[in-house]
N, C-alpha and C positions, 0 to 999 in steps of 0.2 A: 375577661376584663384584665386590663394591666393596672395594678396598683402600687403605688410607692408610699410606704411608710417613712416618715422622717420623725427621728425621736433622738433624745439625749441618753437613753438607756436601751439596753436590751440583752436579756438573759440568753447565755452565761457571759456575754462579752464585757459588759459593765452593769452592776446592779447596785442601786441604792435602795429603792423601795419597790412597790407592787407594778409600777411602771414597766419596769424590766421584763417581768414575767409575762404581762400581756403582748409587749412588742415581740418577745421571744416565741410566742405561741400562735398568736392571730395570723400572721402572714404564713406560717407552716399550714395551718388548717385551711386558710383559703386557697392556697396551692392544691391542697387534697381535693377540694370539691371543685376544681376545674379552672381555677384563675391563676394569674401571674402576679405574685406579689413578692415585693423585695423591700429591704430595709436599708435606709442611710443614716449613718449617725456619726458623732465625732470619734476620731481617733483619740484614745486615752493610752496612758503607760499602765495597762493592766496586765497581769499575768496572760490571761487569754489572749490578748491582742500580741503581746510581744512573743509567744509561742507560734502565733499564726503564720501562715505564708499567703502571699497573694501577688496581684500585679497592678500597677498603675494604669489607670485606664482614662485619666484626665489631669491635666495641670493647668493652674491658673495664677496670675500675679494679681491679688486682691489689693486695691487700694481702698484703706479705709481712714478718713479724716487725714489725708495726706501721707499716711504711712503705708508702705508697700510689704504685703506679706506673701510668701510663696506657699502655695498650696496645691494638693493633690488628692485625688479620690482613688482609693485602693479597692480593688475586687478581691476579697477575702475567701481563701478556700476554706471551705466548712462543710459539716454535716448536719445543720440545723434544720434543713428542709426548706430553705428560701435563700435567693442571693443576699449577700450582706456586702455593704460598701461602707468604709470609713473615709471620713475626710480629715486629713492631717493639714492643719495650717500651722506652719513653723511659728513657734513661739507662743502659741496660743492654746491650740487642743492637744498639742504633743506633751503632756504634762501627766503626772500621776494626780489621783482623784478627779471625780466626775465635777464635784461642785465646791463651793466654799472659797474660790479664788476672789479676789478683790476686783479682778476684771472680767467677772463672769459675764456681764451683759456684752461686752466685746468679744469675747470667746465665742457666745453662742450666735451673735449677729454675723460674725465671720463665717461661722459654720452655714448658717442658713443661706448667706449670699452665695457662697461657694456651691452649696447644693443646687440652686437656681441655676447658676451659670453652667454647670454640668448638664441639668435637665435640658437647657436650650439646644444642647449638642444632639439630643436623641433623634434619630430618623422617625421613630414614631412616640409620640408624647404618651404620658401616662394617662389613662381614663379618669384617675382620680389620685390626688395627693392628700394622704391622710397625715394631718400633723398632731402630735401628741404634747399636751401641756404647753406652758409659756415660753419654752425654750426654744419652740418651732413657732411661736405666735406671729412672727413677722411675715411668714411665707405667705399667708393669705392676702395680706396687704400689699406686699411686693409684687405678687403675682398680678394684682389689679391696678396697681396705681404707680409703678416704677416704669418709666418708658423703656428702660433696657430689658423689661421682662414682659412686652407687651405681647409676644409670640404667645404666652401662657396664660393670658387672660380668660381664655375660654375653657380652661382646664378646671373641673370642680375641685374644691377643697372642702375637705372634713376635718373638724377640730374635735378631739377627744380631751375632755378635762378628767384627768386622774385625780387632781387634788386642788381645789380652788384656793386653798389657803395660801399657795405659792404662786405669785403673780408675775415676779421678775421686774417690777417696776424700778425706773432709775430718773435721774434728773432730767429735764427737757432738754438741757444742752447736750445729751448724749443723742438727739437725733442726727447729729453730724455723722455718727456711725453708719446710718442707713444710706443706701444710694440715693439719687436724685429722685423725687416723687413730685406728683401734681400737687402744688401747694394748697389747692383747695381742699385737699383731703386730709390736711394735718390735723383735723378734729377726730379722726378715727385713730390717730395715736395719742392724742391727749386725754389724760384721765385726772382731772381735778389737778392740773399744773404739773403732772409728771407724766413720763411714757410708761405705759403699761401694756406689755406685750400680750398678755392673756385677755384684756379687755379689747385690744385691737383685733385679735383672733376671733373673739365672740362676734364683733360687729362685722368682719369681713369674710368669714368662712361661710361657704354655702350651706352647711349643715354643722350643728354642734351636737356632741352627744357627751353624757356622763356614763359613768361605767356601772350604774344601778339605776333602776328607775326612782326609786326612793330618794336618792341622793340629787337627782335633778330636781326633784320637788323641794329638797331641804334648801338647795342653793337659791331658790327664789326667796327664801326668807333669810337665809344666813350664808353669805358668800363672801366674807372679808371685803364688803363694799361694792360688790357686782351684784347685788340682788335686783335692783331696780333695772340693770342692763338686761339681766337673764329673764326678767318677767317680760320686757318689751320686746325681747327677741325670741320668745316663747314658740312662735309659729315654726321656728327652724330647729327647736331643740328637742332630744329625745334622750331617754334613758335606755341604754341596753347592757344587761347584766354580763359581766365577764364569766369566762369559764376557766378551766384549767387544763394544763396540759397533762391528760391521762396517762401518757406514756412515760414522762419523766417523773410524775407522782403516782407511782403504781408500786404498791407494797409486794406484789407478786415477783417483781424484777429490780426493785430499789437497790442498787449496789451499796447504798450506805447502810443498809440495816444489818443487824448482826444474824437475822434469821428472817428470810422472806415467808409471806403468807398470803394466803387467798381468803374469800370470804368463808369458806368451809374450813379453814386451818387457822382462823384468826386467833382461837384461844392460846393455842401452843405458841404461836409466831408472836403476838403481843406479849405474852409472858416473857419469853426469851430476851426480847428487845428491852423490855421493863426492867429486867433483872440487871442486864448489862449497862443499862444507864443509870440504875440506882447504884451499882457497884462503882462506877467511873466517878460518881458524885457523892458518894459516902452516905446514900439514904437507904430507908429500909423498903425494899421491894414488896413487902406484905400490906403497906398502907395504901390508901388511894394517893395517886401522885397527880398533881396539878402542875400545868406547864405554862410559861409565858414566853412567847417569841415576838419581838418586835423592837422598834425604836423606842427609846425612853424619853418620850416627848409628850407634851401637853395633850396633843390629838388623840394619842393612844391611852390617855388616863394614867399614864406613868409616873406622874407626880404623886399618885395616891397609892401606888404599889407597895411602897414600905409599910405605911400604916395598914394597907389591906393584909399583907403578909403577916405582920406582927400579930394584928388581932386574930387572924384565921388560925395560927399556929397556936395561940393561947386557948381558942375556944374547940377546935376540932383535933382529932388524931389522924393528921393527915401529913403529907410531905409536898413540898414546893419546888420546882426547879425553873429557872429563868435564864433565857439566852437573848441577850440584847445590849445596845450602847445608845448613848445620847447625852442628856443634862447630867453634868459631873456631879451635881449635888444628889441626884437620885442614885447616880452610880456609887457615891461614897456611904450613902444610907444603906444601901444593898449589901455593900461590902461588911458593913458592920453588922447587919443581921446575919451573915453568914457566921459570924462568931456566936452571936446572942442565941441563935437557933441551930448551932452545929448538929449536923445529923439528921436535921430535919428541913432544912432549906439551904440551898447552893445555887450559885449562879456563875454563868460564863459571861463577863462583860466584854461583847465583841460580836462578831457574827461568825459562824462556822457553818457551812452548808451541811456537812455532814451530821453535825449535831441537830440541826433543824429537822432533817428527816427523822432521826433517832427519837427526838420528843414526840413527833407525830405517833410515831409507832410504838413508844413505849409509855407515854403519859396516858393517864385514864380520862383526864380532862383538860381543855385548853381555856385558857383566861383571856378574854378579849373585852375590857372594859372601855372601849373607844368613845370619846366624845365625838369624833369625826372618822368616818368610815366609808369612803366613796363607793366602794364595793367590798373589799377584804378578800384575800385569797386565803389567809390562815384557816379561816373557818371551813373553807372547801377542802383545804388539805386535810384537815382534821377529820372531817366526815369521810373522806376517801380512805383514811388510815383507820377508822374505827375509834377516834379519840372525840369524845363528846365536847362540843364547844359551848361554853359559857360566855354569852355576849350581852352588850347592851342593845337595845332595839333602835338602831340608827343606820341610815344609809343601805349599803348592801347586806349588812348583818339582819337587819329587817326582813330584807327580801329572800334570805337564804335559810335563815334559821328560825325555827318554829318551837315553841316551848314544849317539853314532854307533857305538861299538863293540857295542852291544846292539841294533843294528837302528834306532836312533833319529835324531832329527836335531839334538841338541845336544852338549854336552860337560859331563859331571858331575863332581864332586868331593863326598867325604863330610865334609871338615872346612872350617871358615872358618879357614884358616891361610894364611900368606905362601907357604909351600911349595907346598900344595896349589893355591892359584890361580895362581902362577907356572908350575907343571908343567902345569895345564892351558891355560894362554897358550902354553906350547910344544907342545902337542899341536895346538893350533888353528893355529898357525903353519906346522906340517908338513901338516895338512889343506888349508889354503889353498893350498899349493903343488900339491897334486892337483887341478888345474884342472878337469878333467873331472867328478870325483867331487864337487867342491866346488859346482859349478854345478848338478849333478843334485840335491843336497841341498837348495839354495835353492828350486829348484822343488818338491820335495816338501814343504818346510816351509810355502810359501805355499799349498798345497792343503788344509792342515789346517783344519777348520772348528772354531774355538772361538767362535763367535757366541752370541749371549744366547738365542736362540730356545729350545734345549733347556733351559738353567738357568731361563729364566722359567716354563717348563712345570713344572720340577721344584718350584718354590716353590708354584705354584699347587696342585700334587699335596699338599704340605704343609699348606697351609691348608685343603684339602678334609679331611684326616684330622681336623680339629677340628670340623667342622660338627656331627656328632650330639652332641659333649659339652655337655650342659645344665648340668653342674656342674664347677667349677674344682677341680682336686686341689691341696690346700694342699702347699707344699713340706715334704719331710722335713726339711728345714734351718731350720724356722720358729724353733726354739729359739736363744736368743742364745748367740753364740760366747764 
């Protein structure tokens, strides 16, 4: 099967969140099970892109609302395990930074339009176009309802929702950025007086999936305004649990680690990595070490972290290390805690790939007090490396982590609250002191298989369901909201 993934991120080319990890692994494993999967994404001025070589395979003069932009598609030389193409639209995608520009709507619409123009030139069309999040949300609509893309009307589209909190909506005047479409279908774009690319994609894609079964069900009750839409479109929606790239994330071969280890040699390997991590950050390696890796945003429960850390360090004889960035007020509070609890808490404000791997390999526990976690990959990495995850039961965390009290390998709590998280940290400290049981649990964690092979096959099965469909079903939500 010929599969084309369209995404704003792909690890290691450009990474902001978990989307990049998924798109950097799924096509590789789909190729390994006998399919032909490729990725098309915007060109950004990242270190990875600027070091890469490649060749231009397509050029296009794109006209958007009266302005002409020169665009080109570059086939990038790589060893990622799948063909990678990047779209450079001069003045739009050829910048540093993936998101956060005031003209992001224009940037991603231009990217999508050039991608479809390029696909039109294919001698053999893809058997499925797999779109990821709102940055690619207009593709299912344009393939169905823009006359210039009528050739693509019979190509199935799949939308993966990695995070429904971000929908990319903008003022309805921005509809001029899209190519000419059948006016009777304007209702597919409109969402309560705005243009909402994620809502449009849910309406127009042939299938919609989220990155865990629990998250799919949660979105029907809380999806930042899209709950009713997802309930009405539930017949084409499914949750598929993500996997992890077991080659990139392998403590036996991980080049970022001070000492590599296997399940058999985990004690010595993890001890060496913990000692190196604690030495670098001025912490005591003899104490239980708790880590946090992630964006300092509301969805991750980060607004509560300063109080959680302060209370936990007062109540328990532990150390905490944090790697992340985000809300300035949270960053400021964490920097203050570095002075208040010097020698027991330290933080790296930012993101550093080497350090993230070392936290998984050196910390005893990983904190994930998320309010929203569509799938979560950090808990899967931590299990792989023998670092016990402490999670809130939500989304993919609920699907992948079972409490030690219920025969599982993690520690779970029901609410994102200071009390729940600090209480769970206390449980973890007690468990840490049960040395024999704690080490046995590490072994069992590392034996769990969360690799991409199964998930990659599940996606292909989803694509196969679309093969017999010669006609596209129009969304029941076509009418203007």
